[in-house]
C-alpha positions as CSV (number, residue, x, y, z in Angstrom):
1,M,24.6,19.2,-13.8
2,I,25.6,18.3,-10.2
3,R,25.2,21.9,-9.1
4,T,21.7,22.0,-10.5
5,I,20.8,18.9,-8.6
6,L,22.3,20.2,-5.4
7,G,20.6,23.5,-5.9
8,L,17.2,21.7,-6.3
9,V,17.9,19.7,-3.1
10,Q,18.2,23.0,-1.2
11,V,15.1,24.7,-2.7
12,V,12.5,21.9,-3.3
13,P,12.0,21.1,0.4
14,L,11.5,24.8,1.2
15,A,8.9,25.1,-1.6
16,I,7.1,22.0,-0.4
17,T,6.9,23.0,3.2
18,L,5.9,26.6,2.3
19,F,3.1,25.2,0.2
20,V,1.9,23.0,3.0
21,A,1.9,25.9,5.4
22,I,0.0,28.2,3.1
23,A,-2.5,25.4,2.0
24,G,-3.0,24.5,5.7
25,A,-3.8,28.0,6.6
26,F,-6.4,28.2,3.8
27,V,-7.9,24.9,4.9
28,A,-8.1,26.1,8.5
29,L,-9.8,29.3,7.3
30,I,-12.3,27.5,5.2
31,G,-13.1,25.0,8.0
32,G,-13.5,27.8,10.4
33,L,-15.9,29.8,8.2
34,A,-17.9,26.7,7.4
35,G,-18.0,25.5,11.0
36,W,-16.2,22.2,10.5
37,A,-14.1,21.7,13.6
38,D,-12.2,18.7,12.2
39,V,-11.2,20.4,9.0
40,T,-10.1,23.5,11.0
41,E,-8.0,21.3,13.3
42,F,-6.4,19.5,10.4
43,G,-5.6,22.8,8.7
44,K,-4.0,24.2,11.8
45,L,-1.9,21.1,12.2
46,A,-0.8,21.2,8.5
47,A,0.0,25.0,8.7
48,G,2.0,24.5,11.9
49,L,3.9,21.5,10.6
50,G,4.6,23.3,7.3
51,A,5.9,26.4,9.0
52,L,8.0,24.3,11.4
53,G,9.5,22.4,8.4
54,F,10.1,25.5,6.4
55,F,12.0,27.4,9.1
56,G,13.7,24.2,10.3
57,W,15.0,23.6,6.7
58,F,15.7,27.3,6.2
59,L,17.8,27.5,9.3
60,F,19.5,24.1,9.0
61,P,22.6,25.4,7.1
62,V,23.1,28.2,9.7
63,I,23.0,25.6,12.5
64,L,25.5,23.3,10.7
65,R,27.9,26.3,10.1
66,S,27.8,27.3,13.8
67,L,28.9,23.8,14.9
C-alpha cells in the first residue's frame, strides 16, 4: 500500500506537468492561428512552465543522488 502511494507521488507530478506543457502548446497554436495575441502568450507561458516543471521533477532524483 505504501509503495503504491510512493509510486504515485513520483508519477503524478510528471503526468500533470506533461499535460500542462502539451495543453499549453495547443493553446498557443490555436491562439496563433486565430490571431489572438493574449491567448498565444498564455499558451506559450503554460507550455514553458509545464516543460520546466516536467524536466525539473524528472531530473530531481538524479540531482539528489549526485549530492
